[in-house]
C-alpha atoms as one frame of an Amber mdcrd trajectory, in Angstrom:
protein
   2.095  -5.177 -14.879   0.929  -1.590 -15.503   2.530   1.504 -16.851   5.495
  -0.233 -18.496   6.858  -1.727 -15.326   8.391  -4.576 -17.258   6.311  -7.457
 -15.998   8.025  -9.750 -18.513  11.544  -8.483 -17.777  13.032 -11.652 -16.367
  15.098 -14.563 -17.732  13.115 -16.570 -20.245  11.326 -19.466 -18.602  11.349
 -18.230 -14.994   7.920 -16.725 -15.528   6.109 -20.017 -16.150   8.616 -22.651
 -15.006   9.628 -23.639 -18.563  13.157 -22.432 -18.154  14.207 -24.826 -15.397
  16.493 -27.795 -15.844  15.885 -31.308 -14.616  17.185 -30.518 -11.146  14.562
 -27.832 -10.636  17.117 -24.995 -10.635  16.554 -21.877 -12.694  18.744 -21.631
 -15.783  19.979 -18.065 -15.503  21.151 -16.504 -18.759  24.887 -15.891 -19.043
  26.197 -12.326 -18.780  25.472 -10.375 -21.925  26.294  -6.844 -23.052  24.180
  -4.025 -21.733  22.552  -3.130 -25.057  21.041  -6.567 -25.775  19.943  -6.835
 -22.164  18.138  -3.518 -22.304  16.651  -4.397 -25.691  15.422  -7.724 -24.308
  13.807  -5.956 -21.374  12.240  -3.511 -23.810  10.770  -6.386 -25.813   9.367
  -7.943 -22.641   7.610  -4.763 -21.487   3.855  -4.908 -21.038   3.214  -2.427
 -23.841   5.376  -4.330 -26.345   3.776  -7.652 -25.455   0.360  -6.047 -25.819
   1.398  -4.859 -29.280   2.493  -8.420 -30.139  -0.861  -9.791 -28.948  -2.636
  -7.238 -31.159  -0.449  -7.967 -34.198  -0.969 -11.737 -33.969  -4.693 -11.773
 -34.881  -4.187  -8.906 -37.326  -1.434 -10.877 -39.039  -3.741 -13.901 -39.343
  -6.567 -11.732 -40.631  -4.494  -9.867 -43.207  -2.745 -13.061 -44.310  -6.127
 -14.676 -44.905  -7.324 -11.612 -46.801  -4.110 -11.642 -48.854  -4.616 -15.324
 -49.764  -8.206 -14.687 -50.833  -7.286 -11.596 -52.834  -4.330 -13.327 -54.468
  -6.617 -16.067 -55.750  -9.403 -13.720 -56.876  -7.514 -10.626 -58.033  -8.004
 -11.529 -61.713 -11.601 -12.676 -61.318 -14.525 -10.662 -62.568 -15.512  -8.189
 -59.861 -17.347  -4.938 -59.495 -14.202  -3.530 -57.840 -11.714  -2.134 -60.362
  -8.555  -4.125 -60.848  -6.363  -1.176 -59.848  -8.194  -0.868 -56.525  -7.789
  -4.587 -55.916  -4.071  -4.424 -56.676  -3.637  -1.362 -54.456  -5.462  -3.013
 -51.590  -3.435  -6.187 -52.070  -0.186  -4.197 -51.873  -1.334  -2.538 -48.637
  -2.194  -5.925 -47.159   1.147  -7.378 -48.318   2.977  -4.415 -46.788   1.251
  -4.966 -43.458   1.936  -8.717 -43.416   5.550  -7.986 -44.357   5.795  -5.510
 -41.486   4.347  -7.972 -38.976   6.751 -10.687 -40.131   9.690  -8.296 -39.863
   8.557  -7.231 -36.378   8.230 -10.854 -35.205  11.677 -11.716 -36.593  13.212
  -8.656 -34.924  11.622  -9.514 -31.582  12.882 -13.088 -31.626  16.383 -11.978
 -32.662  16.546  -9.487 -29.784  15.326 -12.092 -27.287  17.806 -14.634 -28.679
  20.692 -12.160 -28.350  19.585 -11.289 -24.831  19.053 -14.731 -23.328  21.172
 -16.799 -25.718  21.157 -20.488 -24.773  18.396 -19.951 -22.193  16.138 -18.870
 -25.041  15.930 -22.468 -26.245  14.700 -23.677 -22.844  11.393 -21.854 -23.271
   8.828 -23.959 -25.148   6.762 -20.938 -26.146   9.702 -19.185 -27.752  10.673
 -22.399 -29.554   7.157 -22.494 -31.018   7.511 -18.846 -32.025  10.891 -19.545
 -33.598   9.486 -22.462 -35.617   6.396 -20.573 -36.800   8.161 -17.289 -37.625
  11.089 -19.109 -39.232   8.739 -21.174 -41.386   6.790 -18.058 -42.410   9.991
 -16.194 -43.234  11.345 -19.110 -45.279   8.050 -19.425 -47.137   8.000 -15.660
 -47.756  11.543 -15.553 -49.114  11.126 -18.763 -51.143   7.921 -17.578 -52.793
   5.488 -20.013 -51.196   1.910 -19.122 -50.543   0.514 -17.474 -47.399  -1.100
 -20.667 -46.153   1.680 -21.318 -43.667   0.913 -17.994 -41.968  -2.172 -19.699
 -40.545   0.211 -21.428 -38.101   0.306 -18.105 -36.274  -2.683 -19.203 -34.202
  -0.377 -21.493 -32.153   1.401 -18.354 -30.966  -1.650 -17.268 -28.988   0.135
 -18.499 -25.843   1.389 -14.894 -25.778  -2.151 -13.738 -25.128  -2.507 -16.271
 -22.325   0.773 -15.102 -20.799  -0.264 -11.471 -21.074  -3.608 -12.157 -19.411
  -1.880 -14.146 -16.652   0.597 -11.330 -16.112  -2.227  -8.797 -15.932  -4.052
 -11.022 -13.453  -0.873 -11.352 -11.388  -0.504  -7.596 -11.417  -4.114  -7.150
 -10.342  -3.699  -9.754  -7.593  -0.474  -8.087  -6.508  -2.206  -4.702  -6.323
  -5.098  -6.342  -4.483  -2.655  -7.917  -2.019  -0.935  -4.549  -1.598  -4.311
  -2.922  -0.974  -5.212  -5.616   1.563  -1.836  -5.118   3.245  -2.392  -1.349
   3.409  -5.892  -1.979   4.777  -4.518  -4.438   7.335  -1.880  -1.933   8.446
  -4.551   0.757   8.635  -6.722  -1.512  10.767  -3.768  -2.296  13.016  -3.041
   1.412  13.282  -6.700   2.107  14.082  -6.557  -0.520  16.824  -3.327   0.994
  18.160  -4.913   4.448  18.115  -7.959   2.987  19.891  -5.713   1.450  22.559
  -3.840   4.738  22.930  -7.161   6.583  23.159  -8.377   4.159  25.836  -5.128
   4.620  27.766  -5.392   8.403  27.515  -9.046   8.305  28.589  -8.139   6.026
  31.488  -5.364   8.430  32.492  -7.753  11.378  32.302 -10.348   9.485  34.338
  -7.781   8.650  36.998  -6.570  12.236  37.002 -10.146  13.474  37.459 -10.685
  11.026  40.301  -7.422  12.101  41.921  -8.444  15.730  41.511 -11.833  15.014
  43.060 -10.135  13.253  45.963  -7.773  16.186  46.444 -10.674  18.638  46.293
 -12.613  16.546  48.833  -9.543  16.424  51.077  -9.108  20.188  50.760 -12.766
  20.724  51.614 -12.303  18.477  54.674  -9.236  20.447  55.700 -11.157  23.681
  55.209 -14.037  22.419  57.346 -11.592  21.302  60.022  -9.870  24.691  59.928
 -13.189  26.475  60.234 -14.169  24.187  63.121 -10.864  24.777  64.844 -11.230
  28.491  64.249 -14.697  28.505  65.843 -13.400  26.402  68.714 -10.522  28.791
  69.239 -12.891  31.739  69.197 -15.155  30.071  71.753 -12.161  29.139  73.901
 -10.887  32.714  73.716 -14.275  34.046  74.788 -14.412  31.555  77.669 -10.895
  32.456  78.743 -11.730  36.157  78.583 -14.899  35.678  80.610 -13.050  33.545
  83.180 -10.317  36.148  83.470 -12.901  38.917  83.896 -14.751  36.982  86.557
 -11.510  36.278  88.355 -10.597  39.947  88.204 -14.022  40.897  89.539 -13.672
  38.338  92.375 -10.267  39.685  93.274 -11.619  43.261  93.254 -14.482  42.195
  95.532 -12.055  40.491  97.907  -9.865  43.567  97.953 -12.937  45.757  98.602
 -14.056  43.527 101.455 -10.559  43.502 102.892 -10.385  47.295 102.698 -13.784
  47.633 104.393 -12.706  45.290 107.141  -9.553  47.243 107.662 -11.488  50.494
 107.878 -13.876  49.020 110.408 -11.001  47.692 112.477  -9.385  51.076 112.562
 -12.653  52.715 113.678 -13.048  50.231 116.528  -9.519  50.844 117.696 -10.107
  54.636 117.578 -13.099  54.399 119.900
């Protein structure tokens, strides 16, 4: 109900349950022309209803002042008579304006909602009070009947209730946004935990791979050393075998030379 959002822009009676028939079904207003509908919505805007709630006590106040001044305007007073008459005319102009405004509002609402208008108890009270005040004004009665305006203070109650509903609605919206934010925070926390778990597993896998590579490297170095040792052993064995063969050949040659010398003798 802020910023002219039309918190009262709904069929008369649906707001507080006074516009429902005996069967509990909402009495929707019949189709009406666009202009009265828009005018009715304009009259039910928060700002307009706030203006009505302000004019109600002012109307009571100025009507009371007008009654007092009307009775005492010819009495002896320190205030000049011309000033009293001028003030009285200003007060009468204001009370006339408020009455005209109230009549205009009720006429617009009546044209907008038509038969549904009479299903709202509050508007029936308004119609009775404003109609009585208008009749008394046009027929020349006194301002005493304007005191009945206090029964129209249900407008203030409705305005306060609408404001409270708007505040509760905004509070509920804020709680919903907070709840969604908390859910999102939890989702982000879960995603963060999953990402951290994935990173931890990746680090562990990397450490395992690095350990495996270090093992392979150690095995390669061991095999390399073993191959070097084996190559040295093979080379030494081959050299020894070659030396043994050379010795055998030398001994065989010496024996052959000795045999030839014996045969020559």
